[in-house]
N, C-alpha and C positions, 0 to 999 in steps of 0.2 A: 575769497570767502573761506579760506582755510582756517581751521581752528587752531588755537595754540596748543602746545604740548601740555598734556595732563601733568598736574603737580606730582603724580605718582609714577609717571613713565613717559615713554616716547610718544610723539604725535602719531595718529593713525595715518597709514599710507593713503587712505581715501579722503583725507582732509576733514573727516567728520569729528565732532567733539566726543570725548569720553565723559562718563558720569562725573568723574572727579573735576572736570572743567566747570561744572555747574555749582560746585560747592564753594563758591566765592561770594563775598559780600557784594551787594548791589545797592543803588540808590533807592530801591523799592523794598529793602529790608525794614522790618518794624523798628520802632524805637526801643530803648533799653527795657521798657516795661512791657514790650510785646504788642504795641498798638500800631495799626495801619490807619493813620488818621484818627478817627474816633472809634474804630473797630478793633476788637481783639482783647488783649490783656489777660489777666488771671483772676477769675472769679470762682474760687473753690476753697475747700477746707484747708486750714493751716497744715494739716497732716501731710498734704501732698506738696507743699512748697519746697521742702528740702529735696524731694525726689525730682521735681521739675528743675531745680537748680543743678542737680547732679547731671541730668540730661543735657542741660544748656552748657555746662562746663565741659562735659565729654564731647559734645558736638563741636564746640569751639576748638578743642585740641585736635579732633579728628580732621577738621578742615585743612589743617597744615601738617598732618602726619603722613609722610610718604608711604609707610607700610600699610596704613588703613586705606589710603587712596589707591595704591596698587592693587590691593585685594578686592576692593570694590569694582575697579575697572576689569580685573580678571574675571570675576564672577559674572559681571554684566555681559561680557562678551562670550565667555566659554560656557556659561551655565544658563543665563537668561536669554541669550541669543541676540543681544544688541550688536549693531544698530537695527532698529525696525525699519523696513522699507516704506517707500511711498508707492502706492498703486494709482495708476491713471485710470479712473473709472469712466472709460470711453463710452460704454453702452448706457450707463446711467446718465452721463452727460447728454448723449443723443436723445434719450427718452425725455429728459427734462426740457431740453431745448434752450439752454441758457449758458451760463458760465461753465468753464472747464472744471470738473470736480476731481479732486485728488483725495486719496485716503491715506492717512498716517496709520500704519498697520500695527498698532499695539496689541491687537488680537493675536499676533503671531509670536509674541513672547512666550517663554516657558511659563506654564500654568494658565495661559490663555487670556491675559489682560495686562494692563499697565501696573497692576498692584505689586508685581515682583520688583519693580524699580525701587519702590519705597522700602519694602520689607528686607531686601538684602542689606541695604544700608543700616537700617535700624537693628537688624539681627547682629551685624558685625559690631555695632556700637554696644549692644548688650554684652557681647563677649569681652569687649574692651573694659566694660564696667565690672566684669567678673560676676555677673548674675546668671544663675543656672536655669532660670525659668522665665518664659514669656507668656503674656496673655494678649488677647486681641478681641475686638468686636467684629462682627461681620453681618452684612445684610444679604447681598446676593451670594455670598459665600466665596467670592473671588479673593478678597483680602484674607479670609480664613484659610483658604487653600494655600495662598502664597506664604502666609505665616507658618503654617504647618510644614510646608516644603522647606523653608529656610531653617526651621527648628530641627527637622530631620537631618539636613545637610550639616548643620553646625553642632549637633548634639545637645540641643536645648529641650527641656520639658516644656510642653505647650498645652494651654487651655484656651479654647475659643468660646465666646459667648455669642449666641445667635437667637433672635426672637423665634418663638414657636411658629408663628405664621410663616417666617422665612425658612425654617427647617423643613416645613411641609412643602413649600413651593420651590425649594432649591435642594431637594433630597439628594440629587447627584453630587453636589458639592459637599454635603454632609458626609456622604460615603467616602469621598476623596480625602477629606480631612482625617477621618478615622483611619483610613487605610495608611495614611502618612504618619500615624501614631499620635495624633492630637486627641485630647479629650474635648468633646463638643457638649456644651451645657445649654440646653434649650431654656429660654427665658419666657415665663408666662405672665409676668407683670405688665401693667399698662396695656398698650396696644400690641405687645408681643412682637415688635419689629425692631428696627435698628436703634432707635432712640433708647429703648429699654435694654438692649444688649450693651450699649455704651454705659448706661447707669450701673449695670451689674459688674462690668469690667472695672469701673472706677471703684466700686465697693471692694472687689477682690484686691485691687492695687493698694488701697488704704490698709487692708488687713495684712498684706504680704510684701510691703514695699522694700524690705531689706533684701529679699532674695529674688524679686520679680521685676521685670521690665514690661511696661505696657507699650506694645507696638501699635501705635494709633494708626488707623487706616486711611484717614482723609485729612485734608488741610484745614481742619477745624480744631476745636478744643482749646485748652489753655496754652499760652506760650511756654515752651518753644515748639509745640507740635505743628502749628501752621507753617512756621518757617522751615522746620526740619523736613516735613513731608513735601512741601513745595520744592525745596532744593533737590531732593532726591528724585522728584518727577520733572525737574527742569530740563532733563536730557531730551524729553519728547520734543519740545519746541526748539531747543538748541540744535538738534539734528535736522529738524524740518527747515530751519532757517538757512541751512546749507543745501539741503536736498531739493527744495522747491525751486530756487533760482538755477540750480544745476539742470533741472528738468525743463523749466519754462523760461528762464532768462530773467526772472524778477520775483519779488515777494508776492504772496497771495493778496488778494483784495480783502479776504476775510478768513478767519480761523474759527471753526465751529466745534464745540465740544459739549457733552452733556454735563449737567451740574446737579449733584446732590449735595454732598459735603464740599466737593469741588476739586479733588486732587488731580484728576486727569486734565481737567480744564485749565487749572492754574499752571500745570506743567507745560501744556501746549501754548498758553497765552503769553507766558512770561518773557520769552525771547522777542516778542513783538510789541510789548507795552510801549516802548519808546518810538514806535513807528505809527504815527497818527493816521496814516493812510490805510493801515491794516485794521479792519473792523474785528473786534473780539466779541463773539456771539455765544452765549451760554444757553443751552436748551434745558429748561426746567420741566419737571414732571407735573403736568396739569391734571393728571388723573381723569376724572369724569368731567372736568371743566372747572376753571377757577371760580366761576359764579355758583357752582354747586356746593362749594365748601369741601368737597372730596378731592383733594389735590395735595401736591408737595411742592408747589411753586412758591418757594419761600421769599424770593426777592420780589416777584410779581405781586404776590398776594399777602405778604407778611409785613412786619414792622420791627423796629429795632428793640432788642431786649437781650437777655442773657440766657444762654443754654450751654451746658457741658463746659463751663469754665471760660467762656469768651463772650464778648459783646458783639452781636451781629444781627442780621435779619433773621427772624424766625416766625413761625405761625403761633400766635397767642391770642387769648381773648382779652377783653378790656381790663381784666384784673391781673394780667401778666401770666396766666396759667397756660402752659403749652398745650396746643391743640393736636389732635391726632391727624397725621398725614395719611394720604392714600396715593398709591401708584401701583400699576401692574408690575413695575420694575422694583424688585426688592432693594436694589442698590441705590435707588433714588427716593425711596420711601422714608424720608427723614424730614422733620419739621424745622431744620436749621440749615445753615450754610457757613462756609468758612469766612473768617474776618477779612481776608484779602479780597475775596469776591465781593463782600459787602462794601468794602472801600472802593473798589473799581466801579461798582454800581453807583455809589454815593457821589463820586466825582465825574461820572458820565463817561469813563474810559471804556467800559464794557457794557454791552446790552444783553439783557436776559429775556428770553421769549418762552412762553408756556406752550408745551406740546402735550396733547391729550394721549391717553392710552391708545385710542383708535388711530390717531395720527402716527404714533410710534410703531404700532403693529403693521400698518400699511407700509411704512417706510422699510421695516424689516423685510417684508415680503418682496417689496420692489428691489431692494439691494440683492436679495437672494436670486430673484428672477433675472436681473440684468447683469450681475457681476459674478454670480456663483459664490457669494460670500454671505453667510448667515451671521449677522452681528448679534451681540448681546442686546437685550431689550433696552438697557441703559444707552448703549451706543446708537441704537435705532432712533432715540430721541434727537440726537445730533444730526442724523441723516434727515429726519423729518424737518428740522429747522433749516437745514441747508437748501432744501428744494426750492422754496419760494425766494430765498436769497439769490440762488443761482439764476432764476428767471429775472429777478430785479437787476442783477449786474449785467446780464446779457452775454453774448458770445465772446466778448473781449475780456471778460472777467475770469478770475481764478478763485475757487473756493477750496480750502483745505479742511477736511473733516478729520478730527481725531477719532479713529475707530478704536475705542478704549478696550473692547473685549469681544470674544467670540460667543456665539449663541448656543453652544451645546447644552449649557445648564438650563436653557429656557425652552427646550424641546417640548416638554410636557405642557407648558403654558401655551405654546404655539399650536400644539395639537388640539387643545380645547378651543382656543380662539378661532382657529380656521377650520374646525371639524375635520382634521386630517385623519382621524381614526374612525370616521363615519363612512361605511361602505356605500351609502346612498349618494355621497358626493365625492366620487373618486377623482374627479378632475379639479378639485379645489386648489391643490398646490400650484396649478398652472395659472391661476388667476392672481394678478397683482393687487386687485381690490379685495377689501375685507368682505366676507359674506354679509348679506343683509341682516341676518339674525344670528350672530355668532353666539356660541355657548361661552359665557364668561367664566373665567377662573373663579374659584371660591373667594368671596369678599372677606375682608377683615371685620372684626366686631364693630358695633356702633361707636361713634366718637365718644370719648370720655375726657374729663379734665385731667390730662396726664401730667401732673405736676412733678412726678418723680424725676429727680435729676436737676430740674430747673431751680427748685427752692434750695436744694443742698449746695448748689454751685454758685448761688448769688453771693 
């Protein structure tokens, strides 16, 4: 199971792959127009076509540039902390009473999530292209923090767009970005969440394309972003494909990851796509329940359309207007999903399950109580999806959860949800169940016909 030598350097002594090993073409790459089957492509203003072509050309060269690959590997190992380990969640497994549960610990990376994998590569590419400024969108703030981190490291000017709702519920990450030297621009248009932050970032890019690179945060958007982001996140699954058999003697029966835009999930899934015995399970944010209309379960409750420059599943009305999404998780509060996930769902290779806010928060508390690990609320959706799957597979099964981020940023939300700041309920942290009448975090505004971004990108 040893990995080949990286194109930029020597093989690792532990046999694990390096990020540069993942920057190779595969049968699952999109066609020359950026399509995965019927999903993907470029649906956006002509003003950005040349900029996207520039990124495509730069990435094609970087894939075979020993200097670029060596630097990516060096930063991944000495700065980001790769490889991320596998944790055997023995107490969680015992509590559930089913399959052996393993955790891929992307929460242990520098900056606290998988986002650094993508950002280091795109920031290095920005330097190669000779651009002094980067912009990014962020929802939970983790991509924003990672982008601000890489910009500080490489001496790039940095502006982050973030919906006002998200700046309020992720104030810690806003402070981190500003401390790192980034300009954080709150976005008040539309639903003031991730979708609207992406819209504003695209507008900035159109106006400043000559000196600015857009470090896209997820495996969505117009080609080549879904390919570029996926390849930079492929190291997650590539490592796990070696680590899990080393620990258990075989591949897992299922790989589970949360899905908003879908970067951590496609990174975890990709190494296992050609293994039909390995189930690929994406946990979507069902919010208050798919039947309530207040959710972000794009594949479960959406239909095919165009959003942010790509054809994929999205939440839309009968006239094709984008609907407002809802999730307690800022990072999953998005009405679209990446085209490769849409394709995997379309062909039946991956399955996508809805997880409500309550189920995710219960799973967060359960993992904290059984393993001493507080996951990001996004990652808690994956934990929640894995629990019934582990019971279904039984004691001979193996389930790998991609723990995409840590939960420091969600402390205030957890305090409100579980009444942790209520002196009348001092024993609440010791209970794995959610309180009967939790105080909910502030809700977003009422749904509107949020067409911004959808019409301009058609």
